[in-house]
N, CA and C atoms as an extended XYZ file, in Angstrom:
258
Properties=species:S:1:pos:R:3:atomname:S:1:resname:S:1:resid:I:1 pbc="F F F"
N        94.302       83.076       76.801 N   MET     1
C        94.284       83.974       78.045 CA  MET     1
C        92.604       84.011       78.195 C   MET     1
N        91.999       84.262       79.206 N   ILE     2
C        90.978       83.828       79.533 CA  ILE     2
C        90.654       85.465       80.336 C   ILE     2
N        90.118       86.374       79.943 N   GLN     3
C        89.633       87.468       80.893 CA  GLN     3
C        88.361       87.646       81.637 C   GLN     3
N        88.406       87.517       83.116 N   HIS     4
C        87.355       88.352       84.129 CA  HIS     4
C        87.108       89.194       84.069 C   HIS     4
N        86.324       89.403       85.390 N   ARG     5
C        85.902       91.008       85.280 CA  ARG     5
C        87.700       91.946       85.527 C   ARG     5
N        88.300       91.673       86.866 N   ASN     6
C        89.190       92.537       87.542 CA  ASN     6
C        90.510       91.603       87.486 C   ASN     6
N        90.129       90.398       86.589 N   GLN     7
C        91.751       89.659       86.516 CA  GLN     7
C        91.783       88.762       84.843 C   GLN     7
N        92.676       88.478       85.223 N   LEU     8
C        93.375       87.686       83.962 CA  LEU     8
C        93.722       86.237       84.139 C   LEU     8
N        93.222       85.271       83.259 N   THR     9
C        94.012       83.679       83.719 CA  THR     9
C        94.772       83.371       82.673 C   THR     9
N        95.977       83.277       82.378 N   SER    10
C        97.235       82.855       81.378 CA  SER    10
C        96.810       81.387       81.024 C   SER    10
N        97.310       80.956       80.032 N   ASN    11
C        97.078       79.488       79.812 CA  ASN    11
C        97.780       78.344       80.862 C   ASN    11
N        98.620       78.870       81.652 N   ALA    12
C        99.098       77.838       82.541 CA  ALA    12
C        98.473       78.036       83.890 C   ALA    12
N        97.541       78.706       84.104 N   GLY    13
C        96.459       78.537       85.217 CA  GLY    13
C        96.835       79.537       86.157 C   GLY    13
N        97.868       80.660       85.762 N   PHE    14
C        98.159       81.581       86.760 CA  PHE    14
C        97.205       82.545       86.629 C   PHE    14
N        96.570       83.331       87.907 N   ILE    15
C        95.730       84.485       87.269 CA  ILE    15
C        96.389       85.621       87.679 C   ILE    15
N        96.393       86.314       87.186 N   TYR    16
C        96.906       87.916       87.507 CA  TYR    16
C        96.147       88.707       88.504 C   TYR    16
N        96.206       89.707       89.113 N   GLN    17
C        95.357       90.605       90.211 CA  GLN    17
C        96.304       92.037       90.167 C   GLN    17
N        95.838       92.944       89.991 N   PRO    18
C        96.484       94.204       90.198 CA  PRO    18
C        97.400       93.783       91.829 C   PRO    18
N        98.487       94.465       91.768 N   ILE    19
C        99.373       94.230       92.547 CA  ILE    19
C        99.586       95.366       94.111 C   ILE    19
N        98.663       96.215       93.257 N   GLY    20
C        98.745       97.177       94.465 CA  GLY    20
C        99.863       97.916       95.005 C   GLY    20
N        99.842       97.904       96.233 N   ASN    21
C       101.093       98.365       97.181 CA  ASN    21
C       102.138       97.398       97.054 C   ASN    21
N       102.199       95.912       96.598 N   LEU    22
C       103.248       95.309       96.831 CA  LEU    22
C       104.541       95.436       96.074 C   LEU    22
N       105.716       96.102       96.799 N   ILE    23
C       106.606       96.348       95.881 CA  ILE    23
C       108.013       95.333       96.671 C   ILE    23
N       108.336       94.768       95.955 N   ASP    24
C       109.766       93.843       96.215 CA  ASP    24
C       110.745       94.807       96.400 C   ASP    24
N       111.743       94.748       96.868 N   PRO    25
C       112.454       95.221       97.083 CA  PRO    25
C       113.799       95.133       96.068 C   PRO    25
N       114.239       96.361       95.487 N   GLY    26
C       115.034       96.053       94.231 CA  GLY    26
C       114.577       95.942       93.091 C   GLY    26
N       113.248       96.029       92.686 N   LEU    27
C       112.339       96.387       91.528 CA  LEU    27
C       111.946       97.428       91.450 C   LEU    27
N       111.897       97.533       90.216 N   THR    28
C       111.137       98.949       89.831 CA  THR    28
C       109.666       98.682       89.853 C   THR    28
N       108.895       99.883       89.639 N   ARG    29
C       107.344      100.044       89.445 CA  ARG    29
C       107.388       98.960       88.168 C   ARG    29
N       107.721       99.185       87.210 N   ARG    30
C       107.781       98.546       85.646 CA  ARG    30
C       107.979       97.007       86.111 C   ARG    30
N       109.341       96.596       86.388 N   GLU    31
C       109.662       95.586       86.553 CA  GLU    31
C       108.489       94.634       87.552 C   GLU    31
N       108.009       95.203       88.427 N   MET    32
C       106.952       94.654       89.319 CA  MET    32
C       105.214       94.662       88.301 C   MET    32
N       105.575       95.250       87.393 N   GLU    33
C       104.098       95.241       86.469 CA  GLU    33
C       104.331       94.074       85.704 C   GLU    33
N       105.375       94.334       84.767 N   ILE    34
C       105.972       92.363       84.078 CA  ILE    34
C       106.190       91.568       85.218 C   ILE    34
N       106.365       91.541       86.176 N   MET    35
C       106.413       90.547       87.336 CA  MET    35
C       104.832       89.879       87.316 C   MET    35
N       103.668       90.757       87.350 N   SER    36
C       102.553       90.132       87.643 CA  SER    36
C       102.100       89.436       86.527 C   SER    36
N       102.711       89.711       85.251 N   TYR    37
C       102.056       89.357       83.950 CA  TYR    37
C       102.982       87.976       83.720 C   TYR    37
N       104.285       87.622       84.276 N   ILE    38
C       105.121       86.816       84.203 CA  ILE    38
C       104.877       85.500       83.555 C   ILE    38
N       103.800       85.216       84.171 N   SER    39
C       103.162       83.674       83.497 CA  SER    39
C       102.790       83.551       81.871 C   SER    39
N       102.558       84.904       81.316 N   PHE    40
C       102.415       85.209       79.814 CA  PHE    40
C       103.137       85.503       78.849 C   PHE    40
N       103.092       84.513       77.679 N   PRO    41
C       104.019       84.829       76.858 CA  PRO    41
C       104.659       86.824       76.764 C   PRO    41
N       106.143       86.451       76.328 N   ASP    42
C       106.555       87.747       75.945 CA  ASP    42
C       105.772       88.941       75.278 C   ASP    42
N       105.266       88.479       74.344 N   LYS    43
C       104.583       89.000       73.405 CA  LYS    43
C       102.972       89.847       73.712 C   LYS    43
N       102.432       88.891       74.546 N   ILE    44
C       100.860       89.061       75.256 CA  ILE    44
C       101.461       90.573       75.942 C   ILE    44
N       102.346       90.046       77.161 N   ILE    45
C       102.974       91.338       77.810 CA  ILE    45
C       102.953       92.585       77.618 C   ILE    45
N       103.704       93.023       76.456 N   ALA    46
C       103.904       94.034       75.865 CA  ALA    46
C       102.701       94.309       74.886 C   ALA    46
N       101.734       93.554       74.377 N   ALA    47
C       100.765       94.334       73.951 CA  ALA    47
C        99.719       94.678       75.073 C   ALA    47
N        99.644       94.009       76.730 N   LEU    48
C        98.880       94.748       77.904 CA  LEU    48
C        99.310       95.839       78.083 C   LEU    48
N       100.912       95.721       78.068 N   LEU    49
C       101.236       97.387       78.708 CA  LEU    49
C       101.716       98.281       77.251 C   LEU    49
N       101.161       98.252       76.290 N   ASN    50
C       101.915       99.283       75.512 CA  ASN    50
C       103.218       99.020       74.890 C   ASN    50
N       104.074       98.041       75.328 N   ILE    51
C       105.275       98.393       75.401 CA  ILE    51
C       106.096       97.735       74.125 C   ILE    51
N       107.269       96.951       73.493 N   SER    52
C       107.610       96.530       72.966 CA  SER    52
C       108.082       95.125       73.034 C   SER    52
N       108.372       94.420       72.620 N   ILE    53
C       108.771       92.738       73.121 CA  ILE    53
C       110.225       92.680       73.502 C   ILE    53
N       111.264       93.276       73.194 N   ARG    54
C       112.658       93.767       73.749 CA  ARG    54
C       112.226       94.223       74.413 C   ARG    54
N       111.408       95.373       75.069 N   THR    55
C       111.268       96.160       76.537 CA  THR    55
C       111.378       95.020       77.597 C   THR    55
N       110.057       94.184       76.951 N   VAL    56
C       109.277       93.207       77.943 CA  VAL    56
C       111.117       92.228       78.339 C   VAL    56
N       111.648       91.650       77.142 N   ILE    57
C       112.902       90.980       77.478 CA  ILE    57
C       113.642       91.663       78.256 C   ILE    57
N       114.031       92.712       77.913 N   ASN    58
C       115.166       93.468       78.576 CA  ASN    58
C       114.898       93.829       80.178 C   ASN    58
N       113.579       94.032       80.460 N   HIS    59
C       112.721       93.796       81.750 CA  HIS    59
C       113.123       92.791       82.693 C   HIS    59
N       112.595       91.704       81.935 N   SER    60
C       112.902       90.408       82.140 CA  SER    60
C       114.149       89.790       82.844 C   SER    60
N       114.939       90.097       81.741 N   VAL    61
C       116.407       89.914       82.125 CA  VAL    61
C       117.152       90.865       83.515 C   VAL    61
N       116.666       91.928       83.759 N   SER    62
C       116.941       92.985       84.640 CA  SER    62
C       116.329       91.887       85.995 C   SER    62
N       115.173       91.474       85.925 N   ILE    63
C       114.124       90.967       86.976 CA  ILE    63
C       114.994       89.965       87.317 C   ILE    63
N       115.555       88.703       86.432 N   ARG    64
C       116.156       87.541       86.687 CA  ARG    64
C       117.358       87.547       87.556 C   ARG    64
N       118.201       88.765       86.837 N   ARG    65
C       119.141       88.736       87.635 CA  ARG    65
C       119.166       89.334       89.232 C   ARG    65
N       118.323       90.374       89.452 N   LYS    66
C       118.053       91.033       90.786 CA  LYS    66
C       117.430       90.022       91.697 C   LYS    66
N       116.968       89.054       91.224 N   THR    67
C       115.932       87.329       91.955 CA  THR    67
C       116.967       86.328       91.950 C   THR    67
N       117.981       86.796       91.052 N   GLY    68
C       118.503       85.071       90.789 CA  GLY    68
C       118.132       84.385       90.348 C   GLY    68
N       117.147       84.608       89.650 N   CYS    69
C       116.645       83.427       88.968 CA  CYS    69
C       117.199       83.262       87.600 C   CYS    69
N       117.257       81.559       87.384 N   LEU    70
C       118.200       81.448       85.866 CA  LEU    70
C       117.479       81.276       84.742 C   LEU    70
N       115.989       81.325       84.888 N   SER    71
C       115.218       80.936       83.875 CA  SER    71
C       113.626       81.459       84.094 C   SER    71
N       112.643       81.831       83.090 N   LYS    72
C       111.281       82.176       83.192 CA  LYS    72
C       110.119       81.401       84.143 C   LYS    72
N       110.645       80.012       83.842 N   GLY    73
C       109.968       78.956       84.825 CA  GLY    73
C       110.538       79.367       86.206 C   GLY    73
N       111.663       79.776       86.495 N   GLU    74
C       112.039       79.906       88.286 CA  GLU    74
C       111.108       81.264       88.348 C   GLU    74
N       111.225       82.523       87.755 N   LEU    75
C       110.514       83.499       87.779 CA  LEU    75
C       109.243       83.110       88.031 C   LEU    75
N       108.518       82.513       87.435 N   ILE    76
C       107.560       82.424       87.190 CA  ILE    76
C       107.137       81.500       89.081 C   ILE    76
N       107.768       80.638       89.498 N   ARG    77
C       108.180       80.277       90.783 CA  ARG    77
C       108.029       80.924       91.822 C   ARG    77
N       109.202       81.868       91.584 N   TYR    78
C       109.658       83.106       92.613 CA  TYR    78
C       108.210       83.982       92.848 C   TYR    78
N       107.546       84.151       91.677 N   ALA    79
C       106.191       85.279       91.406 CA  ALA    79
C       105.318       84.459       92.189 C   ALA    79
N       105.220       83.521       92.070 N   ALA    80
C       103.854       82.693       93.122 CA  ALA    80
C       104.123       82.504       94.439 C   ALA    80
N       105.626       82.240       94.618 N   ASN    81
C       106.017       82.276       96.223 CA  ASN    81
C       105.719       83.753       96.721 C   ASN    81
N       105.964       84.807       96.523 N   LYS    82
C       105.925       86.190       96.633 CA  LYS    82
C       104.695       86.592       96.648 C   LYS    82
N       103.501       85.910       96.267 N   GLN    83
C       102.420       85.932       96.125 CA  GLN    83
C       102.071       87.169       95.023 C   GLN    83
N       102.820       87.436       94.077 N   ILE    84
C       102.972       88.223       93.092 CA  ILE    84
C       101.611       87.663       92.385 C   ILE    84
N       101.692       86.366       91.454 N   ILE    85
C       100.515       85.745       90.800 CA  ILE    85
C        99.919       85.187       91.745 C   ILE    85
N        99.043       84.006       91.607 N   ASN    86
C        98.435       83.565       91.916 CA  ASN    86
C        98.359       81.778       91.477 C   ASN    86
């Protein structure tokens, strides 16, 4: 993970940027926060948000259920298509 001034870049090359007012219908604020880091490993997301890894996994499962994505890879593509991540 590489950190720049106001952005983080994951090892997969996706850039995290604060999501501001971007809200996806049906997702909670915390789920959107998880989505903005979805290209990072769960352990890193947990550390960044100061929550347990199990909480990250629970949110990810809920997000996948709401978006219809079957895997983390699909979820990353979904987030990129919705411009939640670059």
